[in-house]
N, C-alpha and C positions, 0 to 999 in steps of 0.2 A: 386733679380736675382744675382747669384754669378759668378765670373770668376775664374776658376782654371787653373793653368799653369803647364804643364808637359813638361819638357825639357830633351833631351839627353845631356849627358856630352860632353865636348869638344872632348874627345877621342872616343866618341861613344861606350863606354864600356857597357856591359850588365848591365841593372839596374842603370846606372849612370844618374839619373835624379835629378833635383833641384826642390824645392818647395818654392814658395813665401809665406809670412805670409798670404796673401790674400787667397792663395790656401788652406792652412790648415783651415782657418777660415770658408770659404764658403763650403768646402767639409764636414767639421765637422757638419755643419748645416744640410746638406743632410743626413748624417749618423744618426743624432739624430731623423730625421723624418722617419727613417727606410726604406728609398728608395734607390734603386740602381741608381747611377748617370749617366744620359746621358752625352756624352762628344764628343769633336771634336779635334782629333789629327791633328794639322796643319803641313804640310810639307813646312817649310819656305825655300824659294829659295835664301836666302841672305838677308842682312839688309833691302834693299829697298822694297823687296817683302814679308815682314813678316806681316801676318795678325795681329799677336800679337802687333807689334810695330806700324804699320800704321793704322790699322782698329780698333782693340779692344781698345787699350790703350787710344787713343785720344777721344774715344766715351764712356768712362766708365761712364760719367755722364748720358748718355742715356741708356746704357745697364746695368750698374752696379746696379741701384736701382730698375729697372723694372717698374718704374712709367710710362714710355712712352709706354710700350707695354703690361702691365698687365701680363697675363700668356700665351702670344703668343708662347713662346718657353721655354725650360726647364731652371731651375735655375742654373744648373752647366754647364759650358763651359770649355772644356779642350783644351789646345794648346800645340804644341811641336815645337822643333827646331833641327831636326836631321842634321848631317853634311854629307860631302862627297856626295853632291848632283849630281855631274856629272855622277857618276856610279849608285848610289842608286836610284836617281829620274827618270832619263831619260831612263833607261833600262826597256824593257818589261819583263814579266815573274813574278814569284811569290816570288823571293828572298826577296825583301823588305817587302812584305806582311807577309812572314814567320817570319822575324825579329820582325815586329810590333806585330803580333798576338801571336807568340809562345814564344817570349823573353821579349819584352818591357811591354806589357799589363799585363802579369802574375806578373811581378815585381811590377808594380804600384798597381795591384789588391791585393797584400798582405797587403796593408795599407788602400786602399779605395774600397768601394763597387761600382764598376763600372758596369753599366748594361751590360748584355750579349745579350740583344735583338738587332739584327742587324738593326732593323727599328728605334732604338733610338740612333744609332751611326752615326754621320756625319764625313766624312773625307774630308779635303779640302786643298787648297794651291793656290799659284800663280806662273805663269811661269812654270819652271820645277817641282815645287811643285804640280801644278795642274795635270799634266799628271801622276805624281806619285800617287796622291790621286785617280785618275780614275783607275789606274792600280791595286791598292789595292782592290778597290771595284769590279772591273772586275774579278780579280782572286779569291777574297774571298767574294762573296755576302752573304755567311753564316755568315760573321762577320760585314760587312759594306754595307748599302744599300742607303746611301745618300752621294752625292758628290757635293762639291763646287769647280768650276774651274774658276779661274780668269786669263785672258791672257794666257791660257794654251799652253804649248809647245808641241802640237801634231805634231811635225815636225821631220825631219830626223837628230836629234842629235845622238840618239842611236836607231833609227828605229821606232820612234813613229808615223811617217807619215802613217804607215800601219793600224792604228786604224779604219779609216772609212771603209775600205774594210773588216777588221776583224769583226767589229760590224755587217756589212751587212750580212756576211756569217754565223754568229753565231746565235744560238737560243737566243731569248730575255731573258734578266736577270732582276730580280726584283729590279731595281735601280731607284732612283730619282736623277736627275742631274740638276744643275744650271750652265749655261755657260755664262761668260761675256768676251767680247773682244772689241777691237777698230778697226775701219776700216783702221787705219794707223799703225797697229801693225806689225812691222818687215816685211814689204812687200818685195818680191823678185820675180820680173818678170822673171828672168833667171832660177830660180830653184823653181818651185811650191812646192816641198817637204820641202823647207825651208822658205815658206811664212806663217807666223804665222796666219794672218787673214784668208787666203784661207783655211788653215787646220781647223781652228775653224768653218768656214762656212760648210766645209765638214762634220765635226762631228755633227753639228746641223742638217744638212740635213738627215744624215743617222739615227740619233736617232729619228727624227720625222717620217721617213719612217717606222722604226721598231715599232713605237708606244710606245716609252719610256715615262715615266713621266718626262718630261724635259721642261724647259723654258730657255730663253736666252735673253740677252741684248747686243746689239752692239752699242757702242758709237763712238765718233770721235777720240778718243785718240790713242796714240802709245803704246809701251810696258811699261806701267806704271800701278801701282796699285791704282792710285788716284780715278778712276771711280769705281773700285770694292769696295774701301774703303767707298765711299759715299753710295754705294748700300747695304752695309753689313746688316744693320738692316732689310731691306726689304728681303734680301736673307734669313736671318735666319727665318723670319716670314713664308716665302714660304716653306722652308725646314721643319719646324716644324708645319705646318698648321693643322695637325690632332693630335697633341700631346695631347691636352686637352681631346679629345675623348678617348684616351687610358688610362687616369688616373683613 
């Protein structure tokens, strides 16, 4: 099982992505097998909320060789680290999705054979990166149909608190969603729109009501990615649970 890393450059310029030696090696293996590579662009919400830094890298001995999980999920895992999260991540609408789909992925796709099957594309993040990931899939289910949300900021930073009502009023979309949060995540009794855990509970409730392919885990933690990091192997198994059947 390989880990590929896809990063935006510091200035966020078109096509400004870096590749680690591991990225080239593991993706090259996928290309030699003649397979389009599944991938996971991660919307990192800063150093402490980076799946690449906190969840993937420390567990490379578990995820990297595949011995612990066999073929439970694909061999190629892509991660990203975009900047300017305050505007790009927390805003609703399709602007960030258009950047990712129309600008970023075509540039990466010039070198690597990335799958175009939306069911084999996961998008995820933590905190503001989580709402960003959900927004991309919500706006473009033709491109992404799997979402990982850790301590998601579905709150009134830039209007994200409206998502429960928006999901309820909208037609069901073909999405698979994993939500993790803690009962002590940024509680705010004075302003429910800025209460992280309350908003995550509202998201879970409406997704269940609408019949989405969704599961969730609520721990005791605050606004920290420690719990999500510990759960990540199980999250990936659940996300890719039907991957073998598609091969």
